[in-house]
C-alpha positions in Angstrom: 28.5 6.1 14.9 27.2 8.7 17.3 27.9 8.1 20.9 25.5 10.7 22.4 21.8 10.5 22.6 19.9 8.5 19.9 19.2 11.5 17.7 21.9 13.8 19.0 22.3 16.9 16.8 25.5 17.3 14.9 27.0 19.5 17.5 26.5 20.0 21.2 24.3 22.6 22.7 25.3 24.9 25.5 25.5 22.7 28.6 24.8 19.6 26.5 21.0 20.2 26.7 18.3 20.3 24.1 16.7 23.7 23.7 13.9 24.3 26.1 10.2 25.0 25.4 8.2 23.3 22.7 8.4 20.1 20.7 8.4 22.2 17.6 11.7 23.7 18.5 13.2 20.3 18.9 11.8 19.3 15.5 13.6 22.4 14.0 17.0 21.5 15.5 19.5 20.3 12.9 20.5 16.6 12.6 23.0 14.9 10.3 21.7 14.6 6.8 23.6 11.3 6.1 20.7 8.9 6.7 18.4 11.0 4.5 20.9 10.9 1.7 21.3 7.2 2.0 17.5 6.8 1.9 17.1 9.1 -1.1 19.5 7.1 -3.1 18.1 3.7 -2.2 14.5 4.9 -2.5 15.3 6.0 -6.1 17.0 2.7 -6.9 14.2 0.6 -5.4 11.5 2.7 -7.0 13.2 2.3 -10.4 13.2 -1.5 -9.8 9.5 -1.3 -8.9 8.7 0.6 -12.1 10.9 -1.7 -14.1 8.9 -4.7 -12.9 5.6 -3.0 -14.1 6.9 -2.0 -17.6 6.1 -5.3 -19.4 2.5 -5.2 -18.2 1.6 -1.6 -19.1 -0.2 -2.6 -22.3 -2.0 -5.6 -20.8 -3.1 -3.9 -17.5 -3.7 -0.3 -18.5 -4.1 0.1 -22.2 -5.9 -3.0 -23.5 -8.7 -3.4 -20.9 -11.9 -1.5 -21.5 -12.8 -1.7 -17.8 -10.8 -1.1 -14.6 -11.6 -1.7 -11.0 -11.4 1.7 -9.2 -11.1 2.7 -5.5 -14.3 4.2 -3.9 -14.4 7.9 -4.7 -11.9 7.6 -7.5 -14.0 6.2 -10.4 -13.1 9.3 -12.4 -9.5 8.3 -12.7 -9.0 6.7 -16.1 -5.9 5.7 -18.2 -4.7 8.0 -20.9 -5.6 7.1 -24.4 -3.4 5.2 -26.9 0.2 4.7 -26.0 0.4 7.6 -23.6 0.4 5.3 -20.6 3.9 4.1 -21.8 5.0 7.7 -21.7 3.7 8.1 -18.1 5.6 5.0 -17.0 8.8 6.2 -18.7 8.5 9.6 -17.1 8.0 7.9 -13.7 11.1 5.8 -14.3 13.1 8.8 -15.2 11.9 10.6 -12.0 13.3 7.7 -9.9 16.7 8.1 -11.5 16.7 11.9 -10.9 15.7 11.2 -7.2 18.6 8.9 -6.7 21.0 11.3 -8.3 19.6 14.3 -6.5 19.1 16.1 -9.8 16.2 18.5 -9.9 15.3 16.5 -6.9 12.2 18.2 -5.6 10.6 18.3 -9.1 11.5 14.7 -9.6 9.9 13.7 -6.3 6.8 15.6 -7.2 6.6 14.0 -10.7 7.2 10.6 -9.3 4.5 11.0 -6.6 1.9 12.3 -9.1 2.6 9.7 -11.8 2.9 6.8 -9.4 -0.3 7.7 -7.5 -2.1 8.2 -10.8 -1.3 4.7 -12.0 -2.1 3.3 -8.5 -5.6 4.8 -8.7 -6.4 3.5 -12.2 -7.0 -0.1 -11.3 -7.3 -1.4 -7.7 -7.0 -5.0 -8.9 -3.3 -4.3 -9.8 -2.1 -2.6 -6.6 -0.4 -4.1 -3.6 -0.1 -2.5 -0.1 3.5 -1.4 -0.8 2.4 0.6 -3.9 0.5 2.9 -1.5 3.6 3.1 0.8 5.8 4.0 -2.2 3.4 6.9 -3.1 3.4 8.1 0.5 7.2 8.1 0.8 7.4 9.8 -2.6 5.0 12.5 -1.3 7.1 13.1 1.8 10.3 13.3 -0.1 8.9 16.4 -1.9 9.3 18.3 1.3 12.5 16.6 2.7 15.7 18.4 1.5 17.6 15.1 1.0 19.5 16.7 -2.0 21.6 19.1 0.1 24.5 16.7 0.2 26.0 14.1 -2.2 23.7 15.2 -5.1 24.0 16.6 -8.5 21.9 19.6 -7.4 24.8 20.6 -5.1 27.3 19.9 -7.9 25.6 22.2 -10.3 25.1 24.9 -7.6 21.3 24.7 -7.5 21.3 24.2 -3.7 23.8 24.9 -1.1 25.8 22.1 0.4 24.7 21.3 4.0 25.4 18.4 6.2 22.5 19.2 8.5 18.7 19.3 8.1 15.9 20.0 10.5 15.0 17.1 12.6 11.4 17.1 11.4 12.6 15.9 7.9 14.0 12.7 9.4 11.1 12.2 11.8 8.5 12.6 9.1 9.9 9.5 7.3 10.4 7.7 10.5 6.8 8.5 11.5 5.4 7.0 8.3 7.3 3.8 8.7 6.3 3.6 12.4 2.7 3.9 11.3 3.1 1.0 8.9 4.8 -1.2 11.5 2.4 -0.4 14.3 -0.8 -0.8 12.4 0.4 -4.0 10.8 1.2 -5.3 14.3 -2.1 -4.1 15.7 -4.0 -5.8 12.9 -2.3 -9.1 13.7 -2.9 -8.6 17.5 -6.6 -8.0 16.9 -7.1 -10.9 14.5 -8.4 -14.1 16.2 -7.2 -16.2 13.3 -3.7 -14.7 13.4 -3.3 -15.6 17.1 -4.4 -19.1 16.2 -1.7 -19.5 13.6 -3.7 -18.7 10.5 -3.2 -18.0 7.7 0.6 -18.3 8.4 0.3 -22.1 8.8 -1.3 -22.3 5.4 1.3 -20.1 3.8 4.2 -22.0 5.2 2.7 -25.4 4.4 3.1 -24.5 0.7 6.8 -23.8 1.2 8.1 -27.3 2.2 10.5 -27.2 -0.7 12.3 -24.2 0.8 16.0 -25.0 1.3 17.2 -26.3 4.7 14.1 -25.5 6.8 11.4 -26.5 4.4 10.7 -29.9 6.0 9.6 -28.1 9.2 7.4 -25.4 7.7 4.3 -27.7 7.6 4.5 -28.3 11.3 1.8 -26.7 13.5 4.4 -24.9 15.6 5.9 -23.3 12.5 2.7 -21.4 11.9 2.4 -20.2 15.4 6.1 -19.2 15.4 5.7 -17.3 12.2 2.5 -15.6 13.4 3.7 -14.5 16.8 7.2 -13.5 15.7 5.8 -11.4 12.9 3.3 -9.7 15.2 6.0 -8.9 17.9 8.4 -7.7 15.3 5.9 -5.2 13.9 5.0 -3.9 17.3 8.5 -3.7 18.8 10.9 -3.0 16.0 10.6 0.8 16.1 11.3 1.1 19.9 14.0 -1.5 19.6 15.9 0.5 17.0 15.4 3.8 18.8 16.7 2.5 22.2 20.4 2.3 22.2 20.6 -0.9 24.3 18.5 -3.0 21.8 19.5 -1.2 18.6 21.9 -3.8 17.2 19.5 -6.7 18.2 16.7 -4.8 16.4 18.9 -4.2 13.3 19.7 -7.9 13.1 16.1 -8.9 13.5 15.0 -6.3 10.9 17.5 -7.7 8.4 16.5 -11.3 9.1 12.8 -10.5 9.0 12.8 -8.7 5.7 15.3 -11.1 4.0 13.1 -14.0 5.1 10.0 -12.3 3.7 11.8 -11.7 0.3 12.6 -15.4 0.1 9.4 -17.0 1.4 6.8 -14.6 0.0 6.4 -13.1 -3.5 6.0 -9.5 -2.4 8.2 -7.8 -5.0 10.3 -4.9 -3.8 8.6 -4.4 -0.4 11.1 -6.2 1.8 14.0 -4.1 0.4 12.0 -0.8 0.6 11.0 -1.6 4.2 14.6 -2.5 5.1 15.9 0.8 3.6 13.3 2.8 5.5 13.9 0.9 8.7 17.5 2.0 8.7 16.2 5.6 9.2 15.6 4.7 12.8 19.4 4.4 13.4 21.3 7.4 14.5 21.3 10.0 11.6 25.0 9.9 11.0 25.3 6.1 10.7 26.1 6.0 6.9 29.3 8.0 7.6 30.7 4.8 9.2 32.7 6.9 11.7 34.7 9.3 9.6 34.7 7.4 6.3 32.2 9.8 4.7 33.4 13.2 5.9 31.3 16.2 6.5 31.9 19.1 4.1 30.4 21.8 6.3 30.7 22.7 9.9 28.0 21.5 12.3 25.2 24.1 12.6 25.8 24.9 16.2 24.2 28.3 16.0 20.9 26.6 15.3 20.8 25.1 18.8 19.8 28.4 20.3 16.1 28.7 21.0 14.3 28.9 17.7 11.9 31.7 17.2 8.9 30.2 15.4 7.6 32.0 12.4 4.8 31.5 9.9 6.7 29.1 7.8 7.4 26.9 10.8 3.8 26.9 11.8 2.7 26.0 8.3 5.1 23.0 8.2 3.9 21.9 11.6 0.3 22.2 10.6 0.7 20.3 7.4 2.6 17.5 9.1 0.0 17.3 11.8 -2.9 17.0 9.3 -1.0 14.4 7.3 -0.2 12.2 10.3 -3.7 12.6 11.8 -5.0 11.2 8.5 -2.5 8.4 8.4 -3.4 7.4 12.0 -7.2 7.6 11.6 -7.4 5.8 8.2 -6.2 2.4 9.5 -8.6 2.7 12.5 -11.8 3.2 10.6 -12.5 -0.6 10.4 -13.2 -0.5 14.1 -16.3 1.6 13.4 -17.8 -1.2 11.3 -19.3 -4.5 12.4 -18.0 -7.8 11.2 -14.6 -9.3 10.3 -12.6 -6.9 8.2 -10.9 -9.7 6.3 -14.3 -11.0 5.3 -16.2 -7.8 4.5 -13.2 -5.7 3.4 -14.8 -2.7 5.1 -12.0 -0.5 6.2 -9.4 -2.8 4.6 -7.9 -0.5 2.0 -4.7 1.3 3.0 -4.9 0.1 6.6 -1.8 -2.1 6.6 -3.8 -5.3 7.0 -1.3 -7.5 5.2 -1.4 -11.2 4.7 -4.2 -11.7 7.3 -6.5 -13.9 5.2 -6.1 -16.9 2.9 -9.2 -16.7 0.8 -10.8 -19.4 -1.3 -13.9 -18.7 -3.3 -16.4 -19.8 -5.9 -18.6 -17.1 -7.4 -21.3 -16.9 -10.1 -23.1 -14.0 -11.5 -26.7 -14.4 -12.9 -28.8 -12.1 -15.1 -32.5 -12.6 -14.5 -35.6 -11.0 -15.8 -37.5 -8.8 -13.3 -40.1 -11.6 -13.0 -37.4 -14.3 -12.6 -38.8 -16.1 -15.6 -35.5 -16.3 -17.4 -31.9 -16.7 -16.1 -28.4 -17.0 -17.5 -25.0 -17.1 -16.0 -22.4 -14.5 -16.8 -18.9 -15.6 -17.7 -16.5 -13.1 -16.1 -13.7 -14.2 -18.4 -15.6 -12.7 -21.3 -15.4 -9.3 -19.7 -12.2 -9.3 -17.7 -8.5 -10.0 -18.2 -7.0 -12.9 -16.1 -5.3 -10.5 -13.7 -8.8 -8.9 -13.0 -10.8 -12.1 -12.6 -8.8 -13.2 -9.6 -9.8 -10.0 -7.8 -13.6 -10.3 -7.9 -13.7 -11.8 -4.5 -13.6 -8.3 -2.9 -17.2 -7.0 -2.3 -16.6 -3.6 -3.8 -15.2 -5.2 -7.0 -18.1 -7.6 -7.2 -20.5 -4.7 -7.4 -18.3 -2.8 -9.9 -18.3 -5.9 -12.1 -22.0 -6.3 -11.9 -22.6 -2.6 -12.8 -20.3 -2.9 -15.8 -22.2 -6.0 -17.0 -25.4 -4.1 -16.5 -24.2 -1.1 -18.5 -23.2 -3.4 -21.3 -26.6 -5.0 -21.5 -28.4 -1.6 -21.2 -26.2 -0.3 -24.0 -27.5 -3.1 -26.2 -31.1 -2.2 -25.5 -31.9 -4.7 -22.7 -34.4 -3.5 -20.0 -36.1 -5.0 -16.9 -33.3 -7.2 -15.7 -31.4 -7.9 -12.5 -28.0 -9.1 -11.7 -27.5 -11.4 -8.6 -24.5 -13.3 -7.3 -24.1 -16.7 -5.7 -21.0 -16.9 -3.5 -19.1 -19.7 -1.6 -16.3 -18.0 0.3 -13.9 -19.3 2.8 -11.2 -17.5 4.8 -8.4 -19.2 6.7 -9.7 -22.7 6.4 -13.3 -22.2 7.4 -16.2 -23.9 5.7 -17.4 -22.1 2.6 -20.4 -19.8 3.1 -22.2 -17.0 1.3 -20.6 -13.5 1.4 -23.4 -11.6 -0.3 -27.2 -11.9 0.0 -28.1 -13.9 -3.2 -31.5 -12.1 -3.4 -30.0 -8.6 -3.7 -30.1 -7.0 -7.2 -26.5 -5.7 -7.4 -27.7 -3.1 -10.0 -29.7 -1.5 -7.2 -26.9 -1.0 -4.7 -24.2 1.6 -4.6 -20.6 1.6 -3.6 -20.2 3.3 -0.2 -17.2 5.5 0.3 -17.1 4.5 3.9 -18.8 1.8 6.0 -19.9 -1.8 5.5 -22.7 -2.3 2.9 -25.9 -3.9 4.1 -25.8 -6.5 1.4 -22.7 -8.1 2.8 -23.5 -11.0 5.2 -21.3 -10.8 8.4 -19.0 -13.8 8.8 -20.8 -14.8 12.0 -24.2 -14.8 10.3 -23.1 -16.4 7.0 -24.2 -19.9 6.1 -23.5 -22.1 3.0 -25.9 -21.2 0.2 -26.2 -24.7 -1.2 -25.4 -25.9 -4.7 -24.6 -23.3 -7.3 -27.7 -22.6 -9.6 -27.4 -24.2 -13.0 -28.1 -21.9 -15.9 -27.2 -21.4 -19.5 -24.3 -19.0 -20.3 -25.3 -15.4 -21.0 -24.5 -14.0 -24.5 -21.0 -12.7 -24.7 -20.6 -8.9 -24.2 -20.3 -6.5 -27.1 -17.0 -4.7 -27.0 -17.3 -1.2 -25.6 -15.6 0.3 -28.7 -18.2 -1.2 -30.9 -21.0 0.0 -28.7 -19.6 3.5 -28.9 -19.6 3.3 -32.7 -23.1 2.0 -33.2 -24.8 3.5 -30.2 -27.3 1.7 -28.0 -29.6 0.5 -30.7 -28.5 -3.2 -30.5 -31.0 -5.6 -29.0 -29.7 -8.5 -26.8 -28.5 -11.4 -28.8 
């Protein structure tokens, strides 16, 4: 373990001082590659595990459905035809192995990023927050030379062995994780419900069968303890790991926090991915465990002289600056919109607003004639797979579903009809109330790329909508494949 400053370079500089002048020069100074090699290997292993968990559902989630919920602005992303989606997933799995081995590493990182992001964008109802994080880390690894030591690329002579890398390569990954932690903590700090123990109290009350401590998890104090400890952890873990005096305490808390999450919550590989990335905040040489993993090259002392910046350095700095400006601004956009973000979902995507709302809902879609003389209730299970139906409590997906139903009816020759929705939504134990104006024809509204749609009722203004309207069930949809074959000449059944 290094005994100098937290991110001390691999060798001393003249006089023991960092180079003078700009921050850019400090980011170009060499640091030990060991922690990046550790992260490369464990990212590859965890990413393979992540892909392995998805493999059994490729057919059900990507091949069989005729319809997929997409992200705003990415409606053009569609699954490949036939069995090609299996090929995409197999290629992605192979890329994770190549990343871990450091074999054709940069190509493997690029392939993994592209295939994983492609699958992420196909259906928003499938994705979790950590899927987005995995894509971001995969993107950064394309530029991080984590294959310059302990890799097959070195063994086959494709890259030169080096035990040092520019400091920016380490700080780019650290910066990404710092953003995740900070904005997760900020979201909790700015949530009135979170500060009042919800939804953590509800989550923990369902875990009373947990070994040893389960009998206490339903207590009120347990919800507050979980809420405030989680918030403080997110806000303080990065400085705790970077400051030498609190480093070991921070490491113990990080291990405890993420292991607890893996046991209490069903969040797949995220705790292990976060823990592996959190270790990047330790001194760069920590995986060497003293001298157990020896350096194969001499420390790059010559690089500690003042660095003359060139066009390549400026390009790297510019790209990193743009990337991190985007990563900082994206989670802040919800502050531009009125209303509770957990209720409206405006600015919620990719903002690290995790586990902030326990949602209960009842929802019903109705097709009415333009003169409201006739009405029928749409059965979502006739159009969607089970994994999709549980997601139509998100306003954007409610509109997507309504538009899909409308297109199906129009394809059968139906005209002059509207689609409305009755909602009874509750978040964090509140009384159920309407989320969407029941008088709005969802076929007449669009999906905004940014902002809060006017047809969403703010939480503060929402009221119960009364009993759900009773209506006959609408005719079942005609399969899209059949519609493509026979055109749009069919009349409504």
